[in-house]
C-alpha positions as CSV (number, residue, x, y, z in Angstrom):
1,X,7.6,-15.9,5.7
2,X,8.5,-13.2,8.5
3,X,7.9,-15.5,11.1
4,X,9.9,-18.2,9.6
5,X,13.1,-16.0,9.0
6,X,12.4,-14.9,12.8
7,X,12.1,-18.4,14.4
8,X,15.7,-19.6,12.0
9,X,17.3,-16.1,13.3
10,X,16.7,-17.0,17.2
11,X,17.7,-20.5,16.6
12,X,21.0,-19.5,15.1
13,X,21.3,-16.9,17.6
14,X,21.0,-19.3,20.3
15,X,23.4,-21.6,19.4
16,X,25.9,-19.3,18.8
17,X,25.3,-17.5,21.8
18,X,25.3,-21.2,23.8
19,X,28.7,-22.3,22.2
20,X,30.5,-19.1,22.9
21,X,29.4,-19.2,26.6
22,X,29.7,-22.8,26.9
23,X,33.6,-22.4,25.3
24,X,34.3,-19.5,27.5
25,X,32.8,-21.4,30.4
26,X,34.8,-24.8,29.8
27,X,37.9,-22.5,29.4
28,X,37.3,-21.2,33.2
29,X,36.8,-24.8,34.2
30,X,39.9,-26.2,32.5
31,X,41.5,-23.6,34.3
32,X,40.1,-24.3,37.6
33,X,40.8,-28.0,37.8
34,X,44.3,-27.6,36.0
35,X,45.4,-24.7,38.9
36,X,48.0,-25.7,41.2
37,X,48.7,-23.2,44.1
38,X,51.7,-21.1,43.8
39,X,51.8,-21.8,40.0
40,X,50.6,-19.9,37.0
41,X,47.2,-21.0,35.8
42,X,46.7,-23.1,32.6
43,X,47.6,-20.6,29.6
44,X,45.2,-19.7,27.1
45,X,45.4,-21.3,23.9
46,X,43.7,-22.1,20.4
47,X,43.8,-25.9,21.0
48,X,41.8,-25.5,24.3
49,X,39.3,-22.7,22.6
50,X,38.8,-25.2,19.9
51,X,37.9,-27.8,22.3
52,X,35.5,-25.6,24.2
53,X,33.7,-25.0,20.9
54,X,33.6,-28.5,19.9
55,X,32.2,-29.6,23.7
56,X,29.7,-26.3,23.6
57,X,28.1,-27.0,20.1
58,X,26.2,-30.1,21.5
59,X,25.0,-28.7,24.6
60,X,23.7,-25.6,22.8
61,X,21.5,-27.9,20.6
62,X,20.4,-29.9,23.2
63,X,18.8,-26.9,25.1
64,X,17.8,-25.4,21.8
65,X,14.5,-26.6,22.2
66,X,14.0,-25.3,26.0
67,X,15.4,-21.6,24.5
68,X,13.1,-21.8,21.4
69,X,10.1,-22.5,23.2
70,X,10.8,-19.8,26.2
71,X,11.1,-17.3,22.8
72,X,8.0,-18.3,21.5
73,X,6.2,-17.6,25.1
74,X,7.7,-14.1,24.7
75,X,6.9,-13.9,21.0
76,X,4.3,-16.0,20.4
77,X,3.8,-17.1,16.3
78,X,0.8,-18.8,14.5
79,X,1.0,-22.2,12.4
80,X,4.0,-21.3,10.4
81,X,6.1,-20.6,13.6
82,X,4.9,-24.0,14.9
83,X,6.0,-25.6,11.4
84,X,9.2,-24.1,11.6
85,X,9.9,-24.7,15.3
86,X,9.7,-28.7,14.5
87,X,11.3,-28.5,11.3
88,X,14.4,-27.2,12.9
89,X,14.1,-29.5,16.0
90,X,13.5,-32.8,13.7
91,X,16.9,-31.7,12.0
92,X,18.7,-30.9,15.1
93,X,18.0,-34.5,17.1
94,X,18.0,-36.8,13.8
95,X,21.1,-35.3,12.1
96,X,22.8,-32.6,14.2
97,X,22.7,-33.3,17.6
98,X,24.1,-36.9,16.9
99,X,26.8,-35.6,14.5
100,X,28.2,-33.1,17.2
101,X,28.4,-35.4,19.8
102,X,29.8,-38.3,17.7
103,X,32.7,-35.4,17.7
104,X,33.5,-35.5,21.4
105,X,34.4,-39.3,21.3
106,X,37.7,-38.1,19.7
107,X,40.0,-38.1,22.9
108,X,42.1,-34.7,23.2
109,X,44.4,-34.2,25.8
110,X,44.4,-31.0,27.9
111,X,47.3,-28.6,28.3
112,X,48.1,-29.2,32.2
113,X,49.2,-32.3,34.2
114,X,46.9,-33.4,36.8
115,X,47.5,-34.4,40.2
116,X,50.0,-32.2,41.0
117,X,51.4,-30.7,44.1
118,X,53.7,-27.3,45.1
119,X,55.8,-26.8,48.0
120,X,55.2,-24.5,50.8
121,X,51.3,-25.1,51.2
122,X,49.5,-27.3,53.6
123,X,47.0,-29.5,52.4
124,X,44.4,-32.0,53.7
125,X,44.6,-35.9,52.6
126,X,42.3,-38.0,54.6
127,X,43.2,-37.6,58.4
128,X,46.7,-35.9,57.5
129,X,47.8,-32.4,57.0
130,X,50.7,-32.2,54.8
131,X,53.4,-29.8,53.9
132,X,55.6,-30.3,51.1
133,X,59.2,-28.4,51.3
134,X,60.7,-30.5,48.6
135,X,59.3,-32.1,45.1
136,X,61.6,-34.2,43.0
137,X,60.7,-36.9,40.4
138,X,61.3,-40.5,41.4
139,X,64.3,-42.1,39.7
140,X,62.7,-45.6,39.5
141,X,58.8,-44.8,38.9
142,X,57.2,-42.5,36.8
143,X,55.5,-40.7,39.5
144,X,56.7,-37.7,41.9
145,X,57.9,-37.8,45.3
146,X,57.9,-35.4,47.7
147,X,59.5,-34.5,51.2
148,X,58.4,-32.6,54.3
149,X,56.1,-32.8,57.1
150,X,52.8,-34.4,57.8
151,X,50.5,-34.0,61.0
152,X,47.7,-36.2,62.3
153,X,44.4,-33.9,62.6
154,X,43.0,-35.8,65.4
155,X,46.0,-34.9,67.4
156,X,46.1,-31.4,66.6
157,X,44.5,-28.7,69.0
158,X,44.6,-25.0,69.8
159,X,46.7,-25.5,73.1
160,X,48.7,-28.8,71.8
161,X,50.5,-29.4,68.6
162,X,52.0,-33.0,68.6
163,X,55.3,-33.7,66.9
164,X,55.0,-34.2,63.2
165,X,56.0,-37.0,61.3
166,X,58.7,-36.4,58.8
167,X,58.3,-37.3,55.0
168,X,61.2,-38.5,52.7
169,X,60.6,-38.8,49.3
170,X,57.2,-40.4,49.8
171,X,54.7,-40.5,46.7
172,X,52.5,-37.4,46.6
173,X,48.9,-37.7,47.5
174,X,46.6,-37.4,44.8
175,X,42.9,-35.7,44.7
176,X,40.3,-38.2,44.2
177,X,38.2,-35.5,41.9
178,X,39.3,-34.1,38.6
179,X,41.2,-31.0,40.4
180,X,44.7,-31.1,40.3
181,X,45.3,-29.4,43.7
182,X,42.8,-30.5,46.9
183,X,43.4,-26.4,47.6
184,X,42.0,-25.3,44.5
185,X,39.2,-27.9,45.3
186,X,38.2,-26.7,48.5
187,X,38.0,-22.9,47.4
188,X,36.3,-23.8,43.8
189,X,33.8,-26.3,45.3
190,X,31.0,-26.8,43.2
191,X,27.7,-26.0,45.0
192,X,24.9,-29.0,45.1
193,X,22.9,-26.8,42.2
194,X,25.5,-26.3,39.9
195,X,26.1,-29.9,40.3
196,X,22.9,-30.9,39.1
197,X,22.9,-28.5,36.4
198,X,26.3,-29.7,35.3
199,X,24.9,-33.4,35.3
200,X,22.7,-32.0,32.6
201,X,25.6,-30.3,30.3
202,X,27.4,-33.8,30.4
203,X,24.6,-35.6,28.6
204,X,26.2,-35.0,25.1
205,X,29.5,-36.5,26.1
206,X,28.0,-39.6,27.6
207,X,26.0,-39.7,24.6
208,X,29.0,-39.5,23.1
209,X,30.5,-42.8,24.5
210,X,27.1,-44.7,23.7
211,X,26.2,-44.0,20.4
212,X,27.2,-47.1,18.7
213,X,24.0,-49.0,17.7
214,X,20.6,-48.1,16.2
215,X,18.8,-48.5,19.7
216,X,21.5,-45.8,21.1
217,X,20.6,-43.5,18.4
218,X,16.9,-44.0,19.0
219,X,17.1,-43.0,22.8
220,X,18.9,-39.8,21.7
221,X,16.1,-39.1,19.3
222,X,13.3,-40.1,21.6
223,X,14.9,-37.8,24.5
224,X,14.8,-34.7,21.5
225,X,11.7,-35.4,20.4
226,X,10.2,-35.6,24.4
227,X,12.0,-32.5,24.9
228,X,10.5,-30.5,21.6
229,X,7.1,-31.3,22.4
230,X,6.7,-29.1,25.2
231,X,6.0,-26.8,22.6
232,X,2.6,-27.9,22.6
233,X,2.1,-27.2,26.1
234,X,3.7,-23.5,26.2
235,X,0.2,-22.2,26.2
236,X,-1.3,-24.1,29.0
237,X,-1.9,-21.4,31.5
238,X,-2.9,-17.8,31.2
239,X,0.0,-16.2,32.8
240,X,3.3,-16.5,30.7
241,X,5.4,-16.7,34.0
242,X,3.6,-19.9,35.0
243,X,4.1,-21.0,31.6
244,X,7.9,-20.6,31.3
245,X,8.5,-22.0,34.8
246,X,6.3,-25.2,33.3
247,X,8.5,-25.6,30.6
248,X,11.6,-25.1,32.5
249,X,10.8,-27.7,35.3
250,X,9.7,-30.1,32.6
251,X,12.7,-29.6,30.5
252,X,14.7,-30.3,33.6
253,X,12.8,-33.6,34.4
254,X,13.2,-34.8,30.9
255,X,17.1,-34.2,31.0
256,X,17.3,-35.6,34.7
257,X,16.0,-38.8,33.8
258,X,18.3,-39.1,30.5
259,X,21.0,-37.8,32.6
260,X,20.5,-40.7,35.3
261,X,20.4,-43.5,32.5
262,X,23.6,-42.4,31.0
263,X,25.6,-42.1,34.6
264,X,23.8,-45.3,35.3
265,X,21.9,-44.1,38.3
266,X,21.8,-46.6,41.2
267,X,17.8,-45.9,41.1
268,X,17.4,-46.2,37.5
269,X,19.2,-49.4,37.2
270,X,17.5,-50.9,40.2
271,X,14.0,-49.6,38.9
272,X,14.8,-51.0,35.5
273,X,15.6,-54.4,36.6
274,X,12.3,-54.5,38.3
275,X,10.3,-53.8,34.8
276,X,12.6,-54.9,32.0
277,X,10.8,-58.1,31.8
278,X,7.5,-56.2,31.0
279,X,9.1,-54.7,28.2
280,X,9.1,-56.0,24.9
281,X,12.8,-56.7,22.8
282,X,14.8,-55.9,26.0
283,X,14.2,-51.9,24.8
284,X,15.7,-49.8,27.5
285,X,13.2,-48.3,30.2
286,X,14.5,-44.6,29.7
287,X,13.4,-45.3,25.6
288,X,10.0,-45.9,26.9
289,X,9.9,-42.8,29.2
290,X,10.7,-40.6,26.5
291,X,8.3,-42.1,24.0
292,X,5.5,-41.9,26.8
293,X,6.3,-38.4,27.5
294,X,6.2,-37.6,23.5
295,X,2.8,-39.2,23.1
296,X,1.3,-37.8,26.2
297,X,2.9,-33.9,25.6
298,X,1.1,-34.7,21.9
299,X,-2.5,-35.5,23.1
300,X,-2.2,-32.4,26.0
301,X,-1.2,-30.4,22.7
302,X,-4.2,-31.5,20.7
303,X,-6.5,-31.1,23.4
304,X,-5.3,-27.2,24.0
305,X,-5.6,-27.1,20.2
306,X,-9.1,-27.6,20.3
307,X,-9.8,-26.0,23.6
308,X,-8.2,-22.5,21.9
309,X,-10.3,-22.9,18.9
310,X,-13.3,-23.4,20.8
311,X,-12.5,-19.8,22.5
């Protein structure tokens, strides 16, 4: 009974901590992409905090099998602990995660206007360097216009600066990314590794937009079952550090495969088109991969169980 309560307590602690950390990071993200040089940051609001919580809950649930397995590596339990783990995860992936992801489908507007610029700063857009001295709303159109100067970058040098072109009520250049200001994008550019981790964290958002049919639901469940089945290989090696690295790498691999499916990665699309003819009933490749990983890990777990019994 003590082991069961300990594992349930660990699960709730992981979800609560993950949700609060996720909400905090979400607020920082919104303030970063909404920041415009020379203006105040996006103000904190309860609406923003609530949105952060809503977006963080499915992420915390999605990562719960990973952190619970890592907890079990550090604090191993017997058969009751394993039964509790699988009970928790079955409930998570059959009910809690799909429901929390579905909530994300509700559109919620953020408290800032995107694609803004401010006066008094140099900004690069394409081959030109822009400097706006005046910004005003267009009288005939819905977007803003600006006046100032622009320089062609390939004509600039240390010793000579060409005469700039005059801008008079020209439509404001917009950033191609989510950032409102290109200056903020340059300063807060996301490193490569963080971008890859961000792709994993965006899986619930993609799931929320692809959860209309039973097949979509089964794909989500298959991903969760593949993640939870990593529990069976948590004692594959005699060193806990190696087991920890294996669990983290395998979890990242499963999430990467599913992330590429939801983002329609060119590799996945091309490979799926080649093998789709061999799959029954037009079942998506990612579902077959998740299911295959589930059974492979199950077989490995059974072998490991008999191996440890023999020892």
